[in-house]
N, C-alpha and C positions, 0 to 999 in steps of 0.2 A: 625722461623726455628731461631736457635741459630748463635750469631756473631760466624765467624773464626778470631780469635785470631792470627793466624801465620797461614803460608802458605808456605810449600818448593817446589821449584820444580828445579827436576834434577839434585839436588845438588852433584858435584864430586869434591875430593880435593884427594892430594897426600903429601909423605911426600919424601924429596930428602935427600938420606943419603951420607957421605963424599964423597961415591965414585961416586957421583951422578949418582945415581941410582932412579928410582921410586919406590913408593911404591902407590900402588893407594889404600887407606884404605877407606874412604868413593866413590860410584859410585852409580850415579844415582839415589840418593835419592829423593823421595817425599810423600809428607805427608801435612795434616793442625792438626789443634789442636781446638776445641770452646771454648771459653770464660766458664772457670767455669769447665772445664774436665781436669781432668789429664791421662798423657799420658805415659805405662809406655814403658821402652826397653830393650829389653832380648837379651842375646845371649853367648855363648863360651867365656872365654878370647880370644883378639886379632880380634875379628870379625868389629871392629871398632865403638864400643857403645862410648868408650871417645872421638874420634876424632870427632864422628857425635856431639858431645857436644861441641866441642869447634870451631867448623866451624859452627855450627847456631847461635854461638855469633857475624862472620862478623870480626871477631878480628884474623888477620892471620901473622904469624912469623916465623922465618925460625926454624925448616925445616919443617912445614907445612905451603901449600901455595894451595891456591885455584883457581880451575880450570873453573869451568861454572855452571849453576846454579842460582837458585834465592832467597831471604829468603823475606820475606815480613813481616811484626809483624805491625798489626793492620792498613794495606792497605798501607804500607809504605815499603818499599821496602831498606832495609840497602844491598846489596850487591853493589860489586864498590865501596862503599863508604870509605875516607880516615880513616887511624888509626885514627889521632886524633881527625873524628868527631865522629867516631864510641866509642871513649874513652870518648867522652863527653857528647853523645847526644842518644847514646844506653846503653853502659854497665851501669849496676843498674838500668836505667831507664826505658829501654823497656826490658831488659833479664838481669836475674843477675843467677850465675853460684856457686855452691856447691862442690869443686876439689873432684876429693878422696884424702885418708889420710887427710882429710880438718884438724884434732888436730892438725896437724903436720905445717900446712900454714899458723901460726900467728908467726909473730917474737918475740923470747921470750924476747928481751929487751923492750918492750913496751908497755904502758899498753894500756887496751882495748878500753878507752875512745879515745886513739889517731889513732887507725884503723877507729873508724867513724868519727872523726874528718876529718879525708884524705878523708872519700869517699863521706860527704857530701858538702866538699869545691871545691872539683873535680868540682864538678855541678854549689854549690852556692857560690862561694867563701866569701862571706860576711856578710855568717850566724853566728851568734855569739853565742860563748860557751856556752849562756846559752840555747838559743834555742835548740843545740846541744844535752846536756846534758839531756833536759827535753822531747825529744824525744826517745834519747837513753832509759832512766830509762822505759819511760811506754812500748817502744819495751820489753825491757829485763821482766819486770814484766808478759807479753804475755806469753813469752817464761819461768817462772818459775825460772826466775834468780834474786839475792836481786842486789840493786841499788850499792851495795860496789863494786859487781863483777867489774863495770867501771873502779874502780883504779885499780887493782889487776892486775898482768903480766899473762899471758899465763901459767908458769909452776907453778903456785898458785891453776889452777882449774885441778876439775878431767876431765875424758875421756868424759863424758857425758857433765857436764859443757863445755868445749871448742866447743865440735858438734855444741850445743846450740847456744852458742858465735857468731861461723861461720857463720849461719843461718839466726844471728840478724845481723849482719852486711852485711851479702850478700844481705837482703831485710830492708834495714835501707830506702832506697827510696823508697819502692812498687814498684818494678816492674813489669811488667805486665805477666810474664814468668821466672819462676823458674824452671832453671835443678840444677837438683839436680843426681849427678853422684857417683853412693855406699856410700849416709852419711851414713848406719848405719850399713858399714861389718866391722867396727873393736870395736863394744859394744855387751857388752851382751844384752840378750833379752830384761832387762826390759828396757834398757837406749831407743834399738834398737825403741820398743814402742813408747818410751816417744819423742824420735824425730820424728816420724812419727805423730802420735799425734798431735806435736807442730806446722808442714808443715802444717796439715790438720784444725789446728784453722787459720793460717795467711791468707790461703784462705777463708777459714768462716767470716773472718771480712772483705775481702775485701783488706788485703794488698800486697795477689799474685791473679789474676786472673785466671792464670791456671798455670800447672805440667808438666811438665816432669820427669819421675826417671827413673833412667837408675841400673841396676845390672843385674847379671848373675841367681840371685833366683827367677824362674816364680813364684814359690808359694805366694813369697814374692806380686809380684805383684799384683797378684789378692786381696788383702788386702787393698791395698795400692790405684791403679790406677785403672777407669773407659775403659778406653782401651791398647792394648798390641802392640808393633810391636817386631817381632823378626828377627836379622839380621844375618847372617851370610857373612864370605868375601866379607865385607862392604857392602852387600846389603842389604836391606828390604824384607824378603823372606815370611812374612806375614804379616797380621793386622788386627785384630777382634778388639771386646771388652772380657775384662778380662773373661766372661762366658765362648766363644766359643772359645778364645786361650787355656784356662787351660783343658777344658770338651771334645771339640772338634775341634782338632786341625786339619788342612785339607795340609798343607803343607808335604812334607816328611820329612824335618829338623824339625821342630818344632814338628811332632809326637815322629820324634827318641829324641829329645830333652826333652819332657815332659815322654816321656818314659823311660828318665834314671836320671832321679829323683824323690825322695820321693816325693809324695804331701799329704798333713794330710787331704782335704777336704773330703766330702762325697763322695761318687761313684768312685772315684779312690784310692782306697787302697787295693783292691784286681787284679789294675793292676801291672803283672810283670814285674819286672826292665830287662830293654832291654840297652848294649851297642851302640852307634853310630861307627862301627868302621872308623878307617884309621885316616887323619888327613887334615885338612882343607888345601886349595892350597895357592902355595907362591903367595903372590900381586904383588912383583915384576912385574909377569908374568902372569896376571888372566887367567885362560883357557878359551878356546870361550867354548858357550855355557853354561849349567848350570854350576856353580861353585860347588855345589852339587853332581855330576852326580857321582863322583867317587866312593863317600860315600854311595850312593842313592841306596837299594835294590829293587827298583823299577824302576829302570834305562831302557831306551830305548835307540837306534841308537841314534835318533835324536836329545838326548838331551846334548850330547857332539857336535853336531856341529851347533846346528838355536843357535839365540838367543834367548834371555827367559824372555818378558818384565812383567809388573805386571800386573795381571787384576782382575779389577773390578770383585767381585763373587755374588754381593746383600747386604745386610743388613748390611752393614758396613764392607764387607770383604775384605778382595784381596788377591791375592797369586802368587807368583811366581813360575811356573812350566808349561811344557808342556804337560805333563798327564791331560786329562780331570779330573773333580774335580768325575764327578762318576764314574768313572774307578777307582782312588785312594780309593774311599770310599768301593768299591767292593772289593781290596786288603786289605784293613785294615779288614773288616769284615769275609774275609775269615783265618783271619789270630785269629781271638778269638775262 
């Protein structure tokens, strides 16, 4: 049995607005990742993907606040740790993060080597400049970045080079888990392919043990990750292998999401595109029952009043839906 590198139990976090309103952006999220595997998280904009990424690092600052739940990395809980302890003992070494718009995350007035020095010395203050440079040069070569990149400023680099540089900085301490939040969204197709390959190369070489890849593009996840979770309104609504989620989604929202996008893989090209009606609920006041009920064409009366648990369906799959799987599949088949 593979080793569980990360386990999340009932994680719930919220934002507090300047009007003191609570926005429950992540609600009762639970999952686990095995060492050596990659997990994709998909969903429409505003569903809570990026907030979940920030929450998983255990480092909270206003307006994001921890409510409850547990995050366990390599059998050690990081929930409730003091911010200074998280910064020193977790970030960069246990878990690392590539943010959205990573190309704009670098201070344009600093040379690249300075960023790497800051990261390494935050954990090992006595590391010499030579050791830092040697480690950085080695890592940059793996990412097909010339050594002289270290002496350049961010404004001297192309978009693809900036993205690879951010990846190198984020993984310089060989974290157990890398969270990549839309790392290829602002790149052309060729650069996207290169960036994704670089991340997988780091996994293959053992510099990263597991990865969480976040995007709104489900087809991209099929070629990048082993497993996929779909989020809606702050909750996980379905999880399964990449094949299961792309070719055979069970949850009505996952089914609708797959039906609303073009997928180039064989077996999906003849599927007619359909739109999901309506809009997501306001997370300041989440509805009772299923959060997708008002947009779901399979909705039943109990969907709007009963609490909806995430149910294990077997074969590594789970779904958050009151309607039995058999009944849903019959409805799907009748529409074809």
